[in-house]
C-alpha positions as CSV (number, residue, x, y, z in Angstrom):
1,M,73.1,73.1,79.5
2,N,75.7,75.1,77.6
3,K,72.8,76.3,75.4
4,I,71.2,77.9,78.5
5,F,74.4,79.9,79.2
6,K,74.6,81.1,75.7
7,K,71.0,82.2,75.8
8,I,71.6,84.1,79.1
9,S,74.6,85.8,77.6
10,L,72.7,86.6,74.4
11,V,69.9,88.2,76.4
12,I,72.4,90.4,78.3
13,I,74.1,91.4,75.1
14,L,70.8,92.2,73.4
15,V,69.7,94.4,76.3
16,I,72.9,96.3,76.2
17,L,72.8,96.8,72.4
18,F,69.1,97.6,71.9
19,V,67.8,99.3,75.0
20,P,68.1,103.1,74.8
21,L,71.5,104.2,76.2
22,S,71.9,107.0,78.7
23,A,75.7,107.0,78.3
24,V,78.1,104.8,76.4
25,E,81.9,104.5,76.1
26,F,83.8,102.4,73.6
27,Q,87.4,101.4,74.2
28,G,89.6,99.0,72.4
29,L,93.0,97.3,72.4
30,I,94.7,96.0,69.3
31,F,98.1,94.5,69.2
32,A,100.4,92.2,67.2
33,D,103.0,90.1,69.1
34,Y,105.4,87.3,68.5
35,Y,106.9,84.7,70.9
36,G,110.0,82.7,70.3
37,D,111.5,79.7,72.1
38,I,115.0,80.3,73.4
39,E,115.4,77.3,75.6
40,P,119.2,76.4,75.6
41,S,118.6,72.7,75.6
42,T,116.4,72.8,72.4
43,N,116.4,74.3,68.9
44,Y,114.8,77.7,68.3
45,E,111.1,77.4,67.7
46,N,108.3,79.9,66.7
47,L,105.8,79.7,69.6
48,R,103.1,82.2,68.8
49,S,102.3,85.2,66.6
50,R,99.0,86.9,67.4
51,L,96.9,89.6,65.8
52,Y,94.7,90.4,68.8
53,F,91.6,92.6,69.3
54,Q,89.8,93.3,72.6
55,P,86.8,95.7,72.3
56,V,85.1,97.0,75.5
57,L,81.7,98.7,75.5
58,S,80.4,100.1,78.7
59,G,77.8,102.6,79.8
60,S,74.4,103.1,81.4
61,L,70.8,102.2,80.6
62,F,67.4,103.5,81.6
63,N,68.5,107.0,82.6
64,Y,71.6,105.9,84.4
65,T,69.7,103.3,86.5
66,V,71.7,100.2,85.2
67,D,75.3,100.1,84.3
68,F,76.7,97.5,81.9
69,E,80.0,96.2,80.4
70,L,80.5,94.1,77.3
71,S,84.0,93.0,76.2
72,G,85.5,90.3,74.0
73,N,88.7,88.6,72.9
74,L,89.5,87.9,69.3
75,Y,92.8,86.8,67.8
76,Y,94.4,85.1,64.8
77,D,97.6,83.0,65.4
78,P,99.0,81.6,62.1
79,L,101.4,79.5,64.2
80,G,98.7,78.0,66.4
81,D,96.4,75.0,66.1
82,P,93.7,76.2,65.9
83,S,94.7,79.5,64.5
84,F,91.6,81.3,65.7
85,I,90.5,81.7,69.4
86,E,88.1,79.0,70.6
87,G,84.5,80.1,70.6
88,E,84.0,79.7,74.3
89,N,86.7,82.3,75.0
90,I,85.5,85.0,72.6
91,L,83.1,86.6,75.1
92,K,85.2,88.1,78.0
93,E,82.7,89.9,80.2
94,A,79.0,90.7,79.8
95,Y,77.2,91.9,82.9
96,L,74.6,94.3,84.2
97,S,75.0,96.2,87.5
98,L,72.1,97.8,89.5
99,P,72.7,100.0,92.6
100,V,69.7,100.0,95.0
101,G,70.2,101.9,98.2
102,N,73.0,100.3,100.2
103,F,73.1,97.3,97.8
104,D,74.8,96.7,94.4
105,F,73.5,93.8,92.3
106,S,75.4,92.4,89.3
107,I,74.5,89.5,87.0
108,G,76.3,88.1,84.0
109,Q,79.8,86.9,83.0
110,K,82.4,88.7,85.1
111,I,86.0,88.5,86.5
112,L,86.5,89.2,90.2
113,S,89.8,89.4,92.1
114,P,88.9,89.4,95.9
115,G,92.4,89.0,97.2
116,M,94.6,91.9,98.4
117,V,98.1,90.7,97.3
118,D,99.1,91.2,93.6
119,V,100.6,87.7,92.9
120,F,99.8,84.2,94.0
121,S,96.8,85.3,96.1
122,P,95.3,82.3,97.9
123,L,92.0,84.2,98.0
124,N,91.6,84.7,94.3
125,N,89.6,81.5,93.8
126,I,86.4,82.6,92.0
127,N,87.5,82.5,88.4
128,S,89.3,79.8,86.4
129,E,92.4,80.6,84.3
130,Y,94.3,79.6,81.1
131,V,96.7,76.8,81.7
132,Y,99.1,77.6,78.9
133,K,100.9,80.9,79.6
134,L,104.0,82.0,77.7
135,S,104.4,85.0,80.1
136,L,103.3,84.5,83.7
137,D,102.2,88.2,83.9
138,D,100.4,88.2,80.5
139,P,97.0,89.9,81.2
140,Y,95.5,88.5,78.0
141,D,96.0,84.8,79.0
142,S,95.1,85.1,82.7
143,K,91.6,84.7,84.3
144,R,88.4,83.6,82.6
145,A,85.1,85.2,83.5
146,D,82.3,83.2,85.1
147,L,78.5,83.5,84.9
148,M,77.5,84.8,88.3
149,V,75.2,86.7,90.6
150,Q,77.1,89.2,92.8
151,I,75.5,91.1,95.7
152,Q,77.3,93.7,97.7
153,Y,76.0,95.4,100.8
154,Y,77.4,98.6,102.3
155,P,76.1,99.0,105.9
156,N,78.3,102.1,106.4
157,F,81.2,104.0,104.7
158,D,83.9,101.7,105.9
159,D,82.4,98.2,105.6
160,S,81.0,95.9,102.9
161,I,79.7,92.4,102.6
162,Q,79.9,90.5,99.3
163,L,78.1,87.4,98.3
164,V,78.9,85.7,94.9
165,Y,77.0,82.7,93.5
166,V,78.4,80.9,90.5
167,P,75.8,78.3,89.3
168,F,78.0,76.4,86.8
169,P,81.8,77.1,87.2
170,R,84.2,77.1,84.3
171,P,87.2,74.8,84.6
172,D,90.8,75.9,83.8
173,Y,91.1,76.1,80.1
174,E,93.4,73.8,78.2
175,E,93.0,72.2,74.9
176,T,91.6,68.7,74.7
177,R,94.5,66.3,74.6
178,T,95.7,62.9,75.6
179,V,98.9,62.5,77.6
180,T,100.4,59.0,77.9
181,M,102.4,58.0,80.9
182,D,104.5,55.1,79.8
183,S,107.0,54.0,82.4
184,T,107.9,51.0,84.4
185,G,104.7,49.1,85.2
186,I,102.5,51.9,83.8
187,D,100.8,52.5,80.5
188,V,98.1,55.0,81.2
189,D,96.3,57.7,79.1
190,F,95.3,61.0,80.8
191,L,92.4,62.5,78.9
192,F,92.5,66.3,79.4
193,G,89.7,68.7,78.4
194,S,86.2,69.3,79.7
195,D,83.0,71.1,78.8
196,P,83.0,74.9,78.9
197,Y,80.9,74.8,82.1
198,L,81.0,72.2,84.9
199,T,77.3,71.3,85.0
200,D,78.0,68.1,86.9
201,S,79.9,70.0,89.6
202,S,77.6,72.9,90.0
203,N,77.1,75.6,92.6
204,S,80.0,77.7,94.1
205,F,79.5,80.2,96.8
206,F,81.8,83.0,98.0
207,I,81.2,85.4,100.9
208,S,83.5,88.1,102.1
209,Y,83.6,90.9,104.6
210,N,85.8,94.0,103.9
211,H,86.7,96.9,106.2
212,M,88.6,99.9,104.8
213,S,90.0,102.7,106.9
214,S,92.8,105.3,106.8
215,S,95.0,103.1,109.1
216,F,94.3,99.6,107.9
217,D,92.2,97.3,105.6
218,L,90.8,94.0,106.8
219,Q,89.1,91.2,105.0
220,F,87.5,87.8,105.9
221,D,86.5,85.2,103.4
222,Y,84.8,81.9,103.2
223,A,84.1,79.9,100.0
224,W,82.6,76.5,99.2
225,Y,83.3,76.0,95.5
226,T,84.3,73.7,92.7
227,E,88.1,73.6,92.3
228,Q,88.8,74.7,88.7
229,T,92.0,72.7,88.4
230,P,91.0,69.0,88.0
231,D,91.9,66.1,90.2
232,F,92.1,62.6,88.7
233,D,89.5,59.9,88.5
234,L,91.4,56.6,88.7
235,S,88.3,54.3,88.6
236,E,88.9,53.1,85.1
237,L,92.5,51.9,85.7
238,V,93.1,48.2,85.6
239,D,95.9,46.7,87.7
240,G,97.8,43.8,86.2
241,P,101.3,43.1,85.0
242,S,101.2,46.7,84.0
243,L,98.7,49.4,85.1
244,T,96.5,50.3,82.1
245,G,93.4,52.4,81.3
246,N,92.3,56.0,81.1
247,V,92.4,58.7,83.8
248,L,89.7,61.3,83.5
249,P,89.6,64.8,85.0
250,L,87.6,65.0,88.3
251,Y,86.3,68.3,89.6
252,T,85.9,68.3,93.4
253,K,84.6,70.7,96.0
254,K,86.8,72.7,98.3
255,H,86.3,74.9,101.4
256,T,88.5,78.0,101.8
257,F,88.7,79.9,105.1
258,G,90.8,83.0,104.8
259,G,91.6,86.6,105.6
260,A,93.8,89.5,104.7
261,Y,95.2,92.6,106.4
262,S,96.9,95.6,104.9
263,T,98.5,98.7,106.5
264,S,101.0,101.4,105.6
265,F,103.8,103.2,107.4
266,N,106.7,105.4,106.4
267,G,106.0,104.9,102.7
268,I,105.9,101.1,103.0
269,T,102.8,99.0,102.5
270,L,102.4,95.6,104.1
271,V,99.8,93.0,103.1
272,E,99.2,89.6,104.7
273,E,96.9,86.9,103.2
274,L,96.2,83.6,104.9
275,A,94.0,80.8,103.6
276,V,93.1,77.3,104.8
277,N,92.1,75.2,101.9
278,L,90.3,72.0,102.7
279,T,89.8,69.5,99.9
280,E,87.7,66.4,99.6
281,D,90.9,64.4,100.6
282,L,91.3,65.9,104.1
283,D,93.1,62.8,105.4
284,G,95.5,62.7,102.5
285,T,94.8,59.1,101.5
286,E,93.5,59.6,97.9
287,I,96.5,59.9,95.6
288,G,94.4,61.4,92.7
289,I,93.0,64.3,94.8
290,K,94.9,67.4,95.9
291,N,95.8,67.6,99.5
292,S,94.5,70.3,101.8
293,D,96.9,73.1,102.7
294,I,97.6,76.3,104.7
295,T,99.0,79.2,102.6
296,L,100.4,82.5,103.7
297,N,101.4,85.3,101.4
298,S,103.3,88.3,102.7
299,Q,103.7,91.3,100.4
300,I,105.8,94.4,101.0
301,T,105.9,97.3,98.6
302,G,107.8,100.6,98.7
303,T,109.9,103.0,96.7
304,L,113.6,102.7,96.4
305,Y,116.3,105.3,95.4
306,G,115.5,107.1,92.2
307,G,111.7,106.4,92.4
308,T,112.0,102.7,91.6
309,F,108.9,100.8,92.8
310,A,109.8,97.6,94.6
311,Q,107.6,94.7,95.7
312,L,108.5,91.5,97.5
313,N,106.1,88.5,98.0
314,I,107.1,85.7,100.4
315,V,104.9,82.7,100.0
316,Y,104.8,79.8,102.4
317,Q,102.5,76.7,102.1
318,H,102.1,73.7,104.4
319,V,100.5,70.7,102.9
320,I,98.3,68.9,105.3
321,N,98.6,65.1,105.8
322,Y,101.3,65.0,103.1
323,D,102.4,61.5,102.0
324,Q,99.7,59.7,104.0
325,S,98.3,57.7,101.1
326,G,98.1,54.0,101.6
327,S,99.0,51.2,99.2
328,V,96.8,51.3,96.0
329,Y,98.8,49.4,93.4
330,S,102.3,48.1,93.6
331,P,104.9,50.2,95.6
332,L,106.8,51.1,92.4
333,V,103.6,52.2,90.6
334,D,102.3,54.1,93.6
335,D,105.6,56.0,94.0
336,Q,105.5,57.1,90.3
337,L,101.9,58.2,90.3
338,I,102.2,60.0,93.6
339,D,105.3,61.9,92.3
340,E,103.5,62.9,89.1
341,F,100.4,64.0,90.9
342,N,102.2,66.0,93.6
343,N,104.1,67.8,90.9
344,Y,100.9,68.5,89.0
345,F,99.2,69.9,92.1
346,N,102.3,72.0,92.9
347,Q,102.8,70.1,96.2
348,P,106.1,68.3,95.6
349,V,107.1,68.6,99.3
350,Q,105.2,69.1,102.6
351,N,106.5,72.6,103.2
352,I,106.9,75.0,100.3
353,A,108.4,78.5,100.3
354,F,109.4,80.9,97.6
355,F,110.0,84.6,96.9
356,I,108.7,86.7,94.1
357,G,110.3,90.1,93.6
358,H,109.3,93.0,91.2
359,L,111.1,96.3,90.3
360,H,110.0,98.9,87.8
361,N,110.7,102.5,87.0
362,S,110.0,105.0,84.2
363,F,112.4,107.4,82.4
364,F,112.3,110.1,79.8
365,R,109.1,111.6,81.1
366,E,107.6,108.2,81.5
367,K,108.1,107.2,77.9
368,L,110.5,104.4,78.8
369,Y,109.4,101.7,81.2
370,L,111.8,99.1,82.6
371,A,110.8,96.2,84.9
372,L,112.2,93.0,86.3
373,N,110.4,90.0,87.9
374,V,112.4,87.5,89.9
375,G,111.4,84.2,91.4
376,F,113.5,82.3,93.9
377,F,112.4,78.8,94.9
378,F,115.2,77.7,97.2
379,S,116.7,75.5,94.5
380,T,118.8,75.9,91.3
381,D,115.6,77.0,89.5
382,I,115.4,80.8,89.4
383,Y,112.8,82.7,87.3
384,L,113.9,85.9,85.6
385,A,111.4,88.1,83.6
386,P,112.8,91.4,82.3
387,R,110.4,93.8,80.7
388,I,110.8,96.9,78.6
389,A,108.2,99.2,77.0
390,Y,108.4,102.5,75.1
391,T,105.5,104.8,74.5
392,L,105.4,106.0,70.9
393,S,102.3,108.2,71.3
394,D,99.3,108.4,73.7
395,E,97.7,105.4,72.0
396,M,100.7,103.4,70.7
397,K,103.4,101.4,72.6
398,I,106.0,98.8,71.9
399,E,106.8,96.2,74.4
400,A,109.3,93.3,74.8
401,G,110.3,90.9,77.4
402,A,111.5,87.4,78.2
403,D,110.6,84.6,80.6
404,I,113.7,82.6,81.6
405,K,114.1,79.7,84.1
406,T,117.7,78.8,85.0
407,G,117.0,75.1,85.5
408,E,116.1,72.4,82.9
409,P,112.5,72.1,81.6
410,S,110.3,69.7,83.6
411,E,110.4,66.1,82.6
412,Y,107.2,65.2,84.3
413,T,104.5,63.7,82.1
414,L,101.8,65.9,83.5
415,A,103.7,69.2,83.6
416,R,101.3,72.0,82.7
417,G,101.8,75.2,80.7
418,N,104.8,76.5,79.0
419,L,108.0,74.8,80.0
420,S,110.7,76.6,77.9
421,D,112.4,79.9,78.0
422,N,110.9,82.4,75.6
423,Y,110.9,86.0,74.6
424,Y,108.3,88.3,73.0
425,V,107.9,91.6,71.2
426,R,104.5,93.4,71.0
427,L,103.2,96.5,69.2
428,K,100.1,97.7,71.0
429,F,97.5,100.3,70.1
430,E,94.8,101.4,72.7
431,Y,91.9,103.8,72.2
C-alpha cells in the first residue's frame, strides 16, 4: 500500500514539474544548528548538529486554473543515527488546489491546522507529529503532512464549511525501537515503530463550520479519525510468576466534538477552544487505551508596556472515567502498568491544569528579537524557554535559545521525546 502513496505523490510532482506553468515562485530555507545537553544531573552531551535545507516550489498551472505547492525537508546530522533524514520524511507537502465557483478542492499531501489557539489546540487533530523534539516550538520538527482530499465550501462571505478525508493516516513519527520495562513482577518489551501509513486503521474524516465577522469568529468541529499516538496491544502478554511478552502499538479510533470562539476588545483578543474526545475506551476499563477527556483551552493576547506582545494560555482537562479499570493481572503489576500508561497518555491525574505564557518584543529597528516561553504545571516542574534572534541581513539571521525544566528528568520507562535541558544556536538563510 505504501507503493500506492508513493505513486500518487509522484504523479502530483510530475504534474507540477512538467505541465506548462502560468506562474512559479521558488523559496528556500537553509540553516545550520547545534543542540547541546545541559541537564544538571548528567554530563554534557552533543545532541544534534544539522545542516538543513527546505525548498518550496509554488505557483499556478493551466493559465492560473490550478495552484500547487511542493516542498521538502533534507538534512544531514553527523551526530545522529541515522545521519540523514528518513526517506518517508523528505517530502513535506505536495498538493494541487482547484477553485470552482464557491468551492475550493485540494488533493495531495498537506498540513492543516484547524484550531484557533496557537498552542495545545485540542482541535488540531488532523496531522501527526514528530515525537522527539528538542525545542517544543521548533517548526522543523512539528507536524507531518497527510495525504488527503480537502473540500471547502463558501456559501457567503462570512461562512465556510470544510470537509477533509484522510484515507490512510500517518502515525506519530518515532524511530523503531524496543523499550524494556523490567520491574517487580514485569519483564515486558514495548515495540515502538510503525509503517509510514496506517493501512490497517484507515479512513479519517474531519468536518468543520467557520463563521468570521468583524465582531467575533466562531467554529464548530466534528472528527472521526485514527488517533496518531498509539495505544497498547496487550494481547501477547503472558501472566505468570512474572508478566512477560511483547506490547505492540495499537491505533484506535476517536470521536472529537468541539468548537472555538474568538473576539477582541480594547486591544485584547480572547480565544476559547473546547473539545470532547471520546476514545474506544469510553468506560475507562482498558488500561492500554487512552481515556476519553474534555479539554478547554483559553487564550488571551495583548500588548504590554513598550510594545511587548503577551500571550497566556490556560489549559484544563478532565479525564472521563479515570481509574475505572478492573483487575487484569496482579494488583502490583496493574498499578505499575496503569501508572506508566497514564503518564504516556499525559493523563497522570483526573483533572489537569497548566499555564503557558509567551512574551516577545523587537529592538533596534526590529533587528533584535527577544522572547520567553514559560510553562507552569502546578508543581515544582516549571518550563522556561528563552529565545533570541538577530537579523544580519534581509536573508540571514542568527538564533539561539534554551529549553529548561526545573524538575528532574522523567524516570518513566515509556517517557516520550527529549527529557533533558538543552540549548541551541542556529544560523539561518532564507530566500
